[in-house]
C-alpha positions as a LaTeX table, in Angstrom:
\begin{tabular}{lrrr}
\hline
Residue & $x$ (\AA) & $y$ (\AA) & $z$ (\AA) \\
\hline
Met1 & $-53.97$ & $-18.21$ & 71.42 \\
Asp2 & $-54.13$ & $-20.57$ & 74.38 \\
Leu3 & $-51.44$ & $-20.00$ & 76.97 \\
Ser4 & $-48.56$ & $-22.44$ & 76.75 \\
Ala5 & $-44.79$ & $-22.43$ & 77.02 \\
Leu6 & $-44.79$ & $-21.58$ & 73.30 \\
Thr7 & $-47.26$ & $-18.68$ & 73.48 \\
Ala8 & $-46.28$ & $-17.15$ & 76.84 \\
Ile9 & $-45.13$ & $-13.53$ & 76.61 \\
Ser10 & $-42.54$ & $-13.84$ & 79.37 \\
Pro11 & $-39.61$ & $-16.20$ & 78.69 \\
Val12 & $-39.75$ & $-17.17$ & 82.37 \\
Asp13 & $-43.10$ & $-18.85$ & 81.68 \\
Gly14 & $-42.18$ & $-19.72$ & 78.11 \\
Arg15 & $-38.74$ & $-20.72$ & 76.86 \\
Tyr16 & $-37.31$ & $-21.21$ & 80.36 \\
Arg17 & $-40.38$ & $-22.62$ & 82.10 \\
Arg18 & $-38.81$ & $-26.01$ & 82.82 \\
Gln19 & $-35.92$ & $-24.35$ & 84.63 \\
Val20 & $-38.15$ & $-22.38$ & 86.99 \\
Asp21 & $-41.12$ & $-24.71$ & 87.37 \\
Ser22 & $-40.23$ & $-25.37$ & 91.03 \\
Leu23 & $-40.88$ & $-21.69$ & 91.79 \\
Ala24 & $-44.52$ & $-21.88$ & 90.70 \\
Pro25 & $-45.88$ & $-23.09$ & 94.08 \\
Tyr26 & $-44.55$ & $-19.88$ & 95.59 \\
Phe27 & $-44.72$ & $-17.05$ & 93.07 \\
Ser28 & $-47.67$ & $-17.94$ & 90.86 \\
Glu29 & $-51.22$ & $-16.69$ & 91.38 \\
Phe30 & $-51.99$ & $-20.17$ & 92.70 \\
Gly31 & $-49.10$ & $-19.87$ & 95.14 \\
Leu32 & $-50.23$ & $-16.51$ & 96.51 \\
Ile33 & $-53.82$ & $-17.71$ & 96.93 \\
His34 & $-52.57$ & $-20.87$ & 98.67 \\
Tyr35 & $-50.52$ & $-18.86$ & 101.17 \\
Arg36 & $-53.45$ & $-16.50$ & 101.79 \\
Val37 & $-55.63$ & $-19.46$ & 102.72 \\
Arg38 & $-52.86$ & $-20.70$ & 105.02 \\
Ile39 & $-52.62$ & $-17.35$ & 106.82 \\
Glu40 & $-56.41$ & $-17.07$ & 107.24 \\
Ile41 & $-56.63$ & $-20.58$ & 108.72 \\
Glu42 & $-53.66$ & $-20.13$ & 111.04 \\
Tyr43 & $-55.09$ & $-16.79$ & 112.20 \\
Phe44 & $-58.46$ & $-18.39$ & 113.01 \\
Ile45 & $-56.68$ & $-21.14$ & 114.97 \\
Ala46 & $-54.58$ & $-18.52$ & 116.79 \\
Leu47 & $-57.77$ & $-16.72$ & 117.88 \\
Cys48 & $-59.12$ & $-20.02$ & 119.19 \\
Glu49 & $-55.90$ & $-20.70$ & 121.11 \\
Trp50 & $-55.58$ & $-17.18$ & 122.54 \\
Pro51 & $-58.50$ & $-17.68$ & 123.41 \\
Ile52 & $-61.33$ & $-15.40$ & 122.38 \\
Pro53 & $-64.30$ & $-16.22$ & 124.69 \\
Gln54 & $-66.71$ & $-16.69$ & 121.82 \\
Leu55 & $-64.38$ & $-19.29$ & 120.31 \\
Ser56 & $-64.12$ & $-21.46$ & 123.42 \\
Gly57 & $-66.40$ & $-23.99$ & 121.79 \\
Val58 & $-63.90$ & $-24.79$ & 119.01 \\
Glu59 & $-62.10$ & $-27.96$ & 120.03 \\
Pro60 & $-58.38$ & $-28.33$ & 119.25 \\
Ser61 & $-59.32$ & $-31.62$ & 117.60 \\
Gln62 & $-60.77$ & $-29.49$ & 114.78 \\
Phe63 & $-57.43$ & $-27.87$ & 113.99 \\
Pro64 & $-56.04$ & $-30.67$ & 111.77 \\
Ser65 & $-59.11$ & $-30.57$ & 109.52 \\
Leu66 & $-58.89$ & $-26.78$ & 109.38 \\
Arg67 & $-55.25$ & $-26.98$ & 108.35 \\
Gly68 & $-56.26$ & $-29.53$ & 105.75 \\
Leu69 & $-57.85$ & $-26.67$ & 103.79 \\
Tyr70 & $-54.41$ & $-25.37$ & 102.90 \\
Glu71 & $-52.38$ & $-28.54$ & 103.27 \\
Asn72 & $-54.54$ & $-30.23$ & 100.62 \\
Phe73 & $-55.15$ & $-27.08$ & 98.60 \\
Ser74 & $-55.66$ & $-27.85$ & 94.91 \\
Glu75 & $-55.85$ & $-26.00$ & 91.62 \\
Ala76 & $-59.61$ & $-26.64$ & 91.70 \\
Asp77 & $-59.74$ & $-24.76$ & 95.02 \\
Ala78 & $-57.80$ & $-21.86$ & 93.54 \\
Leu79 & $-60.14$ & $-21.77$ & 90.54 \\
Arg80 & $-63.12$ & $-21.66$ & 92.90 \\
Ile81 & $-61.60$ & $-18.64$ & 94.64 \\
Lys82 & $-61.06$ & $-16.95$ & 91.29 \\
Glu83 & $-64.71$ & $-17.65$ & 90.47 \\
Ile84 & $-65.81$ & $-16.01$ & 93.73 \\
Glu85 & $-63.54$ & $-13.07$ & 92.94 \\
Lys86 & $-65.55$ & $-12.38$ & 89.79 \\
Thr87 & $-68.36$ & $-11.34$ & 92.13 \\
Thr88 & $-66.41$ & $-9.72$ & 94.96 \\
Asn89 & $-63.88$ & $-8.00$ & 92.68 \\
His90 & $-61.57$ & $-8.40$ & 95.69 \\
Asp91 & $-59.03$ & $-11.20$ & 95.83 \\
Val92 & $-58.62$ & $-11.51$ & 99.61 \\
Lys93 & $-62.34$ & $-11.26$ & 100.31 \\
Ala94 & $-62.79$ & $-14.12$ & 97.86 \\
Val95 & $-60.42$ & $-16.21$ & 100.01 \\
Glu96 & $-62.49$ & $-15.43$ & 103.11 \\
Tyr97 & $-65.72$ & $-16.48$ & 101.35 \\
Phe98 & $-64.08$ & $-19.65$ & 100.04 \\
Ile99 & $-63.04$ & $-20.70$ & 103.55 \\
Lys100 & $-66.52$ & $-20.02$ & 104.92 \\
Glu101 & $-67.99$ & $-21.99$ & 102.04 \\
Lys102 & $-65.70$ & $-24.96$ & 102.71 \\
Leu103 & $-66.45$ & $-24.94$ & 106.43 \\
Lys104 & $-70.23$ & $-24.91$ & 106.14 \\
Gly105 & $-71.65$ & $-27.99$ & 107.77 \\
Ser106 & $-68.48$ & $-28.51$ & 109.82 \\
Pro107 & $-68.29$ & $-28.25$ & 113.63 \\
Val108 & $-66.84$ & $-24.73$ & 113.30 \\
Glu109 & $-69.73$ & $-23.36$ & 111.21 \\
Pro110 & $-71.16$ & $-21.38$ & 114.17 \\
Tyr111 & $-67.87$ & $-19.48$ & 114.39 \\
Leu112 & $-67.33$ & $-18.54$ & 110.76 \\
Glu113 & $-67.56$ & $-14.79$ & 111.35 \\
Phe114 & $-64.21$ & $-15.06$ & 113.13 \\
Val115 & $-62.60$ & $-15.93$ & 109.80 \\
His116 & $-60.78$ & $-12.71$ & 108.80 \\
Phe117 & $-61.98$ & $-11.15$ & 112.07 \\
Gly118 & $-60.83$ & $-7.51$ & 112.42 \\
Leu119 & $-58.39$ & $-7.78$ & 109.53 \\
Thr120 & $-57.70$ & $-5.83$ & 106.41 \\
Ser121 & $-56.50$ & $-7.56$ & 103.25 \\
Gln122 & $-52.93$ & $-6.39$ & 103.79 \\
Asp123 & $-52.74$ & $-8.27$ & 107.08 \\
Ile124 & $-53.10$ & $-11.35$ & 104.92 \\
Asn125 & $-50.94$ & $-10.22$ & 102.00 \\
Asn126 & $-48.17$ & $-8.77$ & 104.15 \\
Thr127 & $-47.79$ & $-12.06$ & 106.00 \\
Ala128 & $-48.44$ & $-14.39$ & 103.05 \\
Ile129 & $-45.88$ & $-12.72$ & 100.78 \\
Pro130 & $-42.92$ & $-12.65$ & 103.20 \\
Leu131 & $-43.76$ & $-16.22$ & 104.22 \\
Leu132 & $-43.88$ & $-17.54$ & 100.67 \\
Leu133 & $-40.70$ & $-15.64$ & 99.83 \\
Asp134 & $-38.92$ & $-16.95$ & 102.91 \\
Glu135 & $-39.85$ & $-20.53$ & 102.09 \\
Ala136 & $-39.00$ & $-20.12$ & 98.39 \\
Leu137 & $-35.58$ & $-18.72$ & 99.31 \\
Thr138 & $-34.91$ & $-21.49$ & 101.81 \\
Thr139 & $-36.08$ & $-24.33$ & 99.58 \\
Glu140 & $-35.31$ & $-23.30$ & 96.01 \\
Ile141 & $-33.26$ & $-20.14$ & 95.55 \\
Thr142 & $-30.56$ & $-19.69$ & 98.19 \\
Pro143 & $-29.39$ & $-23.32$ & 97.72 \\
Leu144 & $-28.54$ & $-22.47$ & 94.10 \\
Tyr145 & $-26.33$ & $-19.58$ & 95.19 \\
Gln146 & $-24.73$ & $-21.94$ & 97.68 \\
Gln147 & $-24.13$ & $-24.47$ & 94.88 \\
Val148 & $-22.25$ & $-21.83$ & 92.91 \\
Tyr149 & $-20.29$ & $-20.96$ & 96.05 \\
Val150 & $-19.32$ & $-24.60$ & 96.64 \\
Arg151 & $-18.47$ & $-25.23$ & 92.98 \\
Leu152 & $-16.18$ & $-22.22$ & 92.90 \\
Gln153 & $-14.48$ & $-23.46$ & 96.07 \\
Gln154 & $-13.90$ & $-26.81$ & 94.40 \\
Leu155 & $-12.42$ & $-25.23$ & 91.27 \\
Ala156 & $-10.29$ & $-22.87$ & 93.36 \\
Glu157 & $-8.84$ & $-25.83$ & 95.21 \\
Gln158 & $-8.34$ & $-27.77$ & 91.98 \\
Trp159 & $-6.46$ & $-24.86$ & 90.34 \\
Lys160 & $-4.80$ & $-23.34$ & 93.40 \\
Asp161 & $-1.27$ & $-23.99$ & 92.10 \\
Ile162 & $-1.82$ & $-22.82$ & 88.52 \\
Pro163 & 0.26 & $-19.65$ & 87.89 \\
Met164 & $-1.46$ & $-17.19$ & 85.59 \\
Leu165 & $-0.70$ & $-13.79$ & 84.15 \\
Ala166 & $-2.85$ & $-11.11$ & 85.78 \\
Lys167 & $-4.34$ & $-8.28$ & 83.74 \\
Thr168 & $-4.90$ & $-4.83$ & 85.19 \\
His169 & $-6.37$ & $-2.26$ & 82.82 \\
Gly170 & $-6.24$ & $-5.08$ & 80.30 \\
Gln171 & $-2.44$ & $-5.04$ & 80.41 \\
Pro172 & $-0.02$ & $-7.71$ & 81.69 \\
Ala173 & 0.47 & $-7.37$ & 85.46 \\
Ser174 & 2.13 & $-9.24$ & 88.33 \\
Pro175 & 1.28 & $-12.93$ & 87.99 \\
Thr176 & $-1.32$ & $-14.53$ & 90.20 \\
Arg177 & $-2.79$ & $-17.99$ & 90.60 \\
Leu178 & $-6.00$ & $-19.13$ & 89.01 \\
Gly179 & $-7.31$ & $-20.68$ & 92.22 \\
Lys180 & $-6.76$ & $-17.45$ & 94.14 \\
Glu181 & $-8.66$ & $-15.45$ & 91.53 \\
Leu182 & $-11.65$ & $-17.75$ & 91.97 \\
Met183 & $-11.33$ & $-17.39$ & 95.75 \\
Val184 & $-11.95$ & $-13.68$ & 95.27 \\
Phe185 & $-15.48$ & $-14.57$ & 94.16 \\
Val186 & $-15.86$ & $-17.26$ & 96.83 \\
Glu187 & $-15.17$ & $-14.72$ & 99.57 \\
Arg188 & $-17.46$ & $-12.10$ & 98.05 \\
Ile189 & $-20.35$ & $-14.55$ & 97.72 \\
Glu190 & $-19.78$ & $-15.90$ & 101.23 \\
Lys191 & $-20.05$ & $-12.45$ & 102.79 \\
Gln192 & $-23.21$ & $-11.57$ & 100.90 \\
Leu193 & $-24.87$ & $-14.89$ & 101.79 \\
Phe194 & $-24.06$ & $-14.17$ & 105.43 \\
Leu195 & $-25.57$ & $-10.68$ & 105.25 \\
Leu196 & $-28.65$ & $-12.14$ & 103.57 \\
Ser197 & $-29.04$ & $-14.72$ & 106.32 \\
Glu198 & $-29.07$ & $-11.95$ & 108.92 \\
Leu199 & $-32.02$ & $-10.10$ & 107.36 \\
Pro200 & $-35.35$ & $-10.69$ & 109.11 \\
Ser201 & $-38.50$ & $-11.53$ & 107.16 \\
Ala202 & $-40.77$ & $-8.74$ & 108.30 \\
Ala203 & $-44.57$ & $-8.79$ & 108.23 \\
Lys204 & $-47.34$ & $-6.29$ & 108.90 \\
Phe205 & $-50.21$ & $-7.45$ & 111.07 \\
Gly206 & $-52.35$ & $-4.86$ & 112.84 \\
Gly207 & $-55.69$ & $-4.17$ & 111.20 \\
Ala208 & $-56.87$ & $-1.52$ & 108.77 \\
Thr209 & $-54.25$ & 1.14 & 109.55 \\
Gly210 & $-51.91$ & $-0.82$ & 111.79 \\
Asn211 & $-53.48$ & 0.04 & 115.15 \\
Phe212 & $-55.68$ & $-3.02$ & 115.85 \\
Asn213 & $-58.66$ & $-0.63$ & 115.84 \\
Ala214 & $-61.31$ & $-3.27$ & 115.18 \\
His215 & $-59.74$ & $-5.80$ & 117.51 \\
Phe216 & $-59.48$ & $-3.27$ & 120.34 \\
Val217 & $-63.02$ & $-1.95$ & 120.02 \\
Ala218 & $-64.39$ & $-5.51$ & 120.14 \\
Tyr219 & $-62.11$ & $-6.77$ & 122.93 \\
Pro220 & $-60.55$ & $-3.75$ & 124.69 \\
Thr221 & $-59.02$ & $-5.81$ & 127.48 \\
Glu222 & $-57.05$ & $-8.15$ & 125.23 \\
Asp223 & $-53.33$ & $-7.58$ & 124.60 \\
Trp224 & $-53.54$ & $-7.43$ & 120.84 \\
Lys225 & $-49.94$ & $-6.33$ & 120.37 \\
Thr226 & $-48.71$ & $-9.47$ & 122.12 \\
Phe227 & $-51.20$ & $-11.55$ & 120.16 \\
Gly228 & $-49.98$ & $-10.09$ & 116.85 \\
Asn229 & $-46.33$ & $-10.61$ & 117.74 \\
Lys230 & $-46.95$ & $-14.19$ & 118.82 \\
Phe231 & $-48.99$ & $-15.02$ & 115.73 \\
Val232 & $-46.48$ & $-13.58$ & 113.26 \\
Glu233 & $-43.57$ & $-15.23$ & 115.07 \\
Ser234 & $-45.37$ & $-18.58$ & 114.88 \\
Leu235 & $-45.02$ & $-18.26$ & 111.09 \\
Gly236 & $-41.27$ & $-17.73$ & 111.37 \\
Leu237 & $-41.59$ & $-14.01$ & 110.64 \\
Val238 & $-40.95$ & $-10.80$ & 112.58 \\
Arg239 & $-43.81$ & $-8.36$ & 113.11 \\
Ser240 & $-43.15$ & $-4.69$ & 112.33 \\
Gln241 & $-44.46$ & $-2.81$ & 115.37 \\
Phe242 & $-45.45$ & 0.50 & 113.79 \\
Thr243 & $-47.02$ & 0.41 & 110.32 \\
Thr244 & $-49.65$ & 2.02 & 108.17 \\
Gln245 & $-52.14$ & $-0.21$ & 106.40 \\
Ile246 & $-49.19$ & $-1.97$ & 104.79 \\
Glu247 & $-45.76$ & $-3.25$ & 105.71 \\
His248 & $-43.16$ & $-0.56$ & 105.06 \\
Tyr249 & $-41.07$ & $-3.13$ & 103.14 \\
Asp250 & $-37.68$ & $-1.88$ & 104.34 \\
Met251 & $-36.47$ & $-5.40$ & 105.15 \\
Leu252 & $-37.90$ & $-6.71$ & 101.89 \\
Ala253 & $-36.03$ & $-3.96$ & 100.05 \\
Ala254 & $-32.86$ & $-4.95$ & 101.89 \\
Thr255 & $-33.40$ & $-8.53$ & 100.73 \\
Phe256 & $-33.74$ & $-7.39$ & 97.12 \\
Asp257 & $-30.59$ & $-5.30$ & 97.49 \\
Ala258 & $-28.74$ & $-8.31$ & 98.91 \\
Phe259 & $-29.70$ & $-10.41$ & 95.90 \\
Lys260 & $-28.80$ & $-7.56$ & 93.61 \\
Arg261 & $-25.29$ & $-7.50$ & 95.13 \\
Leu262 & $-25.00$ & $-11.28$ & 94.81 \\
Asn263 & $-26.05$ & $-11.07$ & 91.17 \\
Thr264 & $-23.62$ & $-8.23$ & 90.50 \\
Ile265 & $-20.79$ & $-10.39$ & 91.84 \\
Leu266 & $-21.89$ & $-13.22$ & 89.54 \\
Ile267 & $-22.06$ & $-10.88$ & 86.55 \\
Asp268 & $-18.46$ & $-9.97$ & 87.34 \\
Leu269 & $-17.62$ & $-13.68$ & 87.45 \\
Asp270 & $-19.45$ & $-14.37$ & 84.17 \\
Arg271 & $-17.49$ & $-11.64$ & 82.42 \\
Asp272 & $-14.16$ & $-12.81$ & 83.78 \\
Ile273 & $-14.75$ & $-16.42$ & 82.78 \\
Trp274 & $-16.01$ & $-15.27$ & 79.37 \\
Thr275 & $-12.79$ & $-13.31$ & 78.93 \\
Tyr276 & $-10.63$ & $-16.26$ & 79.99 \\
Val277 & $-12.46$ & $-18.40$ & 77.42 \\
Ser278 & $-11.80$ & $-15.76$ & 74.74 \\
Met279 & $-8.11$ & $-15.78$ & 75.77 \\
Asn280 & $-8.12$ & $-19.57$ & 75.33 \\
Tyr281 & $-7.28$ & $-20.13$ & 79.02 \\
Phe282 & $-10.31$ & $-22.38$ & 79.11 \\
Lys283 & $-11.78$ & $-24.72$ & 76.57 \\
Gln284 & $-15.36$ & $-25.99$ & 76.86 \\
Arg285 & $-16.45$ & $-29.59$ & 76.78 \\
Leu286 & $-18.35$ & $-30.31$ & 73.62 \\
Lys287 & $-21.89$ & $-31.63$ & 73.66 \\
Glu288 & $-22.84$ & $-34.01$ & 70.86 \\
Gly289 & $-25.07$ & $-32.32$ & 68.30 \\
Glu290 & $-24.70$ & $-28.81$ & 69.74 \\
Val291 & $-24.12$ & $-25.98$ & 67.26 \\
Gly292 & $-22.15$ & $-22.83$ & 68.08 \\
Ser293 & $-22.99$ & $-20.83$ & 64.99 \\
Ser294 & $-25.41$ & $-21.19$ & 62.09 \\
Ala295 & $-22.60$ & $-20.15$ & 59.73 \\
Met296 & $-19.27$ & $-21.03$ & 61.38 \\
Pro297 & $-18.98$ & $-24.76$ & 62.18 \\
His298 & $-15.85$ & $-24.36$ & 64.33 \\
Lys299 & $-17.38$ & $-22.16$ & 67.02 \\
Val300 & $-17.93$ & $-23.25$ & 70.63 \\
Asn301 & $-19.44$ & $-20.15$ & 72.21 \\
Pro302 & $-19.46$ & $-19.38$ & 75.97 \\
Ile303 & $-23.25$ & $-19.23$ & 75.83 \\
Asp304 & $-23.84$ & $-20.39$ & 79.41 \\
Phe305 & $-21.98$ & $-17.41$ & 80.84 \\
Glu306 & $-23.66$ & $-15.05$ & 78.37 \\
Asn307 & $-27.09$ & $-16.44$ & 79.28 \\
Ser308 & $-26.24$ & $-16.09$ & 82.95 \\
Glu309 & $-25.05$ & $-12.51$ & 82.58 \\
Gly310 & $-28.11$ & $-11.47$ & 80.61 \\
Asn311 & $-30.61$ & $-12.98$ & 83.03 \\
Leu312 & $-28.80$ & $-11.58$ & 86.06 \\
Gly313 & $-28.99$ & $-8.15$ & 84.48 \\
Ile314 & $-32.75$ & $-8.41$ & 83.97 \\
Ala315 & $-33.19$ & $-9.69$ & 87.53 \\
Asn316 & $-31.18$ & $-6.80$ & 88.93 \\
Ala317 & $-33.17$ & $-4.22$ & 87.00 \\
Ile318 & $-36.37$ & $-5.52$ & 88.59 \\
Phe319 & $-34.77$ & $-5.91$ & 92.03 \\
Glu320 & $-33.68$ & $-2.27$ & 91.76 \\
His321 & $-37.23$ & $-1.12$ & 91.01 \\
Leu322 & $-38.74$ & $-3.24$ & 93.77 \\
Ser323 & $-36.26$ & $-2.06$ & 96.42 \\
Ser324 & $-36.62$ & 1.61 & 95.52 \\
Lys325 & $-40.39$ & 1.59 & 94.98 \\
Leu326 & $-41.85$ & $-0.61$ & 97.72 \\
Pro327 & $-40.74$ & 1.45 & 100.76 \\
Ile328 & $-42.63$ & 4.44 & 99.35 \\
Ser329 & $-46.40$ & 4.69 & 99.71 \\
Arg330 & $-48.66$ & 7.75 & 99.87 \\
Leu331 & $-49.90$ & 8.43 & 103.42 \\
Gln332 & $-51.36$ & 5.27 & 104.97 \\
Arg333 & $-51.22$ & 3.38 & 101.67 \\
Asp334 & $-51.72$ & 3.36 & 97.95 \\
Leu335 & $-52.07$ & 0.37 & 95.64 \\
Thr336 & $-48.69$ & 0.55 & 93.93 \\
Asp337 & $-47.12$ & $-1.99$ & 96.30 \\
Ser338 & $-49.73$ & $-4.59$ & 95.39 \\
Thr339 & $-49.17$ & $-3.99$ & 91.70 \\
Val340 & $-45.40$ & $-4.40$ & 91.72 \\
Leu341 & $-45.43$ & $-7.32$ & 94.15 \\
Arg342 & $-47.29$ & $-9.29$ & 91.50 \\
Ser343 & $-43.90$ & $-9.43$ & 89.76 \\
Leu344 & $-42.06$ & $-10.68$ & 92.85 \\
Gly345 & $-41.23$ & $-14.02$ & 91.25 \\
Val346 & $-39.90$ & $-12.54$ & 88.01 \\
Pro347 & $-36.43$ & $-11.42$ & 89.21 \\
Phe348 & $-36.02$ & $-14.64$ & 91.17 \\
Gly349 & $-37.04$ & $-16.59$ & 88.08 \\
His350 & $-34.38$ & $-14.86$ & 85.99 \\
Ser351 & $-31.86$ & $-15.37$ & 88.80 \\
Val352 & $-32.57$ & $-19.10$ & 88.91 \\
Ile353 & $-32.18$ & $-19.37$ & 85.12 \\
Ala354 & $-28.88$ & $-17.50$ & 85.40 \\
Leu355 & $-27.56$ & $-19.66$ & 88.24 \\
Lys356 & $-28.37$ & $-22.88$ & 86.43 \\
Ser357 & $-26.63$ & $-21.58$ & 83.29 \\
Leu358 & $-23.60$ & $-20.52$ & 85.32 \\
Leu359 & $-23.33$ & $-23.91$ & 87.03 \\
Lys360 & $-23.64$ & $-25.63$ & 83.65 \\
Gly361 & $-20.93$ & $-23.41$ & 82.21 \\
Leu362 & $-18.56$ & $-23.99$ & 85.12 \\
Asp363 & $-18.95$ & $-27.74$ & 84.73 \\
Lys364 & $-17.98$ & $-27.51$ & 81.05 \\
Leu365 & $-14.69$ & $-25.68$ & 81.64 \\
Glu366 & $-11.44$ & $-27.44$ & 80.79 \\
Leu367 & $-8.16$ & $-25.81$ & 81.74 \\
Asn368 & $-5.87$ & $-25.03$ & 78.79 \\
Arg369 & $-2.54$ & $-24.97$ & 80.63 \\
Ala370 & $-0.57$ & $-24.50$ & 77.43 \\
Ala371 & $-2.23$ & $-21.17$ & 76.66 \\
Ile372 & $-1.83$ & $-19.95$ & 80.25 \\
Asp373 & 1.85 & $-20.90$ & 80.29 \\
Ala374 & 2.47 & $-19.36$ & 76.88 \\
Asp375 & 1.06 & $-16.05$ & 78.09 \\
Leu376 & 3.36 & $-16.09$ & 81.09 \\
Glu377 & 6.38 & $-16.96$ & 78.95 \\
Asp378 & 5.52 & $-14.14$ & 76.58 \\
Asn379 & 5.50 & $-11.54$ & 79.36 \\
Trp380 & 8.80 & $-11.61$ & 81.20 \\
Ala381 & 8.53 & $-7.87$ & 81.76 \\
Val382 & 6.16 & $-8.55$ & 84.68 \\
Val383 & 9.05 & $-9.69$ & 86.89 \\
Ala384 & 10.44 & $-6.15$ & 86.79 \\
Glu385 & 8.44 & $-5.26$ & 89.89 \\
Gly386 & 10.03 & $-8.06$ & 91.92 \\
Ile387 & 13.54 & $-7.25$ & 90.70 \\
Gln388 & 13.33 & $-3.55$ & 91.48 \\
Thr389 & 11.85 & $-4.26$ & 94.91 \\
Ile390 & 14.83 & $-6.46$ & 95.89 \\
Leu391 & 17.17 & $-3.81$ & 94.51 \\
Arg392 & 15.42 & $-1.22$ & 96.70 \\
Arg393 & 16.04 & $-3.50$ & 99.66 \\
Glu394 & 19.73 & $-3.63$ & 98.75 \\
Gly395 & 20.01 & 0.15 & 98.46 \\
Tyr396 & 20.68 & 0.04 & 94.72 \\
Pro397 & 20.42 & 3.53 & 93.19 \\
Gln398 & 17.18 & 4.27 & 91.30 \\
Pro399 & 16.12 & 0.65 & 90.67 \\
Tyr400 & 12.61 & 1.60 & 89.52 \\
Glu401 & 14.02 & 3.91 & 86.88 \\
Ala402 & 16.51 & 1.25 & 85.74 \\
Leu403 & 13.75 & $-1.32$ & 85.23 \\
Lys404 & 11.53 & 1.26 & 83.59 \\
Ala405 & 14.28 & 2.01 & 81.06 \\
Leu406 & 14.65 & $-1.70$ & 80.37 \\
Thr407 & 10.99 & $-2.66$ & 80.01 \\
Arg408 & 9.40 & 0.39 & 78.40 \\
Thr409 & 11.18 & 0.07 & 75.09 \\
Asn410 & 10.12 & $-1.45$ & 71.83 \\
Gln411 & 12.35 & $-4.48$ & 72.33 \\
Lys412 & 10.81 & $-7.77$ & 73.35 \\
Ile413 & 11.53 & $-8.63$ & 76.99 \\
Thr414 & 12.47 & $-12.30$ & 77.29 \\
Ser415 & 14.15 & $-14.53$ & 79.82 \\
Asp416 & 17.49 & $-13.77$ & 78.15 \\
Thr417 & 16.85 & $-10.02$ & 78.34 \\
Ile418 & 16.22 & $-10.24$ & 82.07 \\
Gln419 & 19.22 & $-12.52$ & 82.68 \\
Thr420 & 21.53 & $-10.14$ & 80.81 \\
Phe421 & 20.20 & $-7.16$ & 82.76 \\
Ile422 & 20.82 & $-8.96$ & 86.06 \\
Asp423 & 24.35 & $-9.98$ & 85.04 \\
Glu424 & 25.22 & $-6.32$ & 84.44 \\
Leu425 & 24.00 & $-5.15$ & 87.85 \\
Asn426 & 26.55 & $-4.02$ & 90.41 \\
Val427 & 25.30 & $-6.34$ & 93.15 \\
Ser428 & 26.63 & $-9.44$ & 94.89 \\
Asp429 & 26.45 & $-12.87$ & 93.28 \\
Ser430 & 24.00 & $-14.02$ & 95.96 \\
Val431 & 21.62 & $-11.19$ & 95.07 \\
Lys432 & 22.00 & $-11.97$ & 91.38 \\
Lys433 & 21.11 & $-15.58$ & 92.11 \\
Glu434 & 18.06 & $-14.42$ & 94.04 \\
Leu435 & 16.99 & $-12.16$ & 91.17 \\
Lys436 & 17.46 & $-14.87$ & 88.54 \\
Ala437 & 15.12 & $-17.16$ & 90.47 \\
Ile438 & 12.25 & $-14.77$ & 89.76 \\
Thr439 & 10.21 & $-15.93$ & 86.78 \\
Pro440 & 6.67 & $-15.22$ & 85.60 \\
Phe441 & 5.81 & $-18.74$ & 86.82 \\
Ser442 & 7.22 & $-18.32$ & 90.33 \\
Tyr443 & 6.45 & $-14.66$ & 90.98 \\
Thr444 & 2.94 & $-15.31$ & 92.26 \\
Gly445 & 3.08 & $-14.07$ & 95.86 \\
Ile446 & 1.32 & $-15.84$ & 98.70 \\
\hline
\end{tabular}
C-alpha cells in the first residue's frame, strides 16, 4: 500500500493528520533534516565570525546565501539528503555531504572542510532537536494550552454566580459555585505553564565526547568553551557545560514531565465535565447531521471530552517513557536516545489532538440551570454543616450530634424539615432568623 492518511499505521498521521499537520515542519523526518542543515550552516558562519584564521577569506556578504540553504530548504533537498544517506548509512554525515555538494562552485568552496569541523553527529542533533522543539512549543503547542486556559477563565467568569451542589466521594457536599470549580483548573494550568516557561532549552555542543578534543588539538589557543556557549546561546538555547557524547537530557525530561502534569490536569477536567454532562448539568449544542449512536437516535455523547482524555493518556504514556529513559545512557553514550527521540512528535501530536477536542467540547457546552437547581433543592441536608457551625458559635450543646441525628435518617430532608428543626431549637429569634437564611443556593462560601 502507498502511504496516505488512509493507510498510515499511526492515527496521528492517519485519521487525525489534518489536526496536527502544522507540527510536520518540526517533528517529521523532513523537519529534523531541515534543522540539522540550519545548525551546520550557522556553525560554519560562527567559525567564520569567531574567526578561525583559515576562514578569514569568507566575506560576511556570503552569509545570506549560506543561510539560504536552510531558509529555502525544500522537500527535494531533503530527498537528496536521504539519497546520499543510502551510501553513507549515516544521517548527519549525509547532511554534511549535501551542504558541500550545494556549495561547490560558490565563493566558499575552498573552505568546505570547515563544514562539520571537529563535530560529532550529536553536536548537530542535540542542538537541532531542542531548537525545533523550542520553536514548535512557542509557535504551535503552548498557545493551545493557553487557549484552554483563557477559555476556562471566560467560562469561570460567565458562571461565577451559579450555585452548584458539590460532590465529595460522589456524595452531596457543601455547595459551591460552578465558576469557582473551573477556576480550580485555571489556577492549576497557570502554575504549570509558568513552571514550563522557566525551564531552559538545553543543548550539548562539545565534540565527540564533550571535551572539544578535535577543536583543541587543531587550535589549542582558542577559547572553545566560550565559542560553544556563544554559538548555542545565539540559537536561543543554553549549553550544558559538562556532557558525554550526548546531552544528558535532564531539562528535556523536565519539559516532558511539565507537559505530563499539564495533561494530567486536563484529564481531570475532561472527567469532571464528562460527569457534569452525565448529570445533565450541561447540555451540548447539536451539530446538524451528527450521530451519537448507530442504534440509539436520541444520544448526544460527550465525545470531545472522551477523545481528549484518551489522547492525553497516550501522550502521557509516551512522555513518561521519554522522561525516564532519555537521562540514562551507558557510559559516554549508547544509541537508545536517538531511537526514542524519533518519536518526539508523537506525544505532542496526541496532545494537540486532545487540546483541539477539549476546546471544541467546551464551546459546545450549554448550562442546564434547571438540573443544577433541582439537585440543590433535592439536597437540603447539605446546610447542616452551616447550621451546626453557627450553633457551635452560640455555645449550643452538641450541635453536630443534633444535626447528625436529623440528617442521617431515612426521612427526606427538605426545606420544611430544616425550618421545623430550627423552630424547635432553644436559641434566640435572631439566631433562628440567621439559620433560616441558609439554603443550598446561598450556602456557597466566598
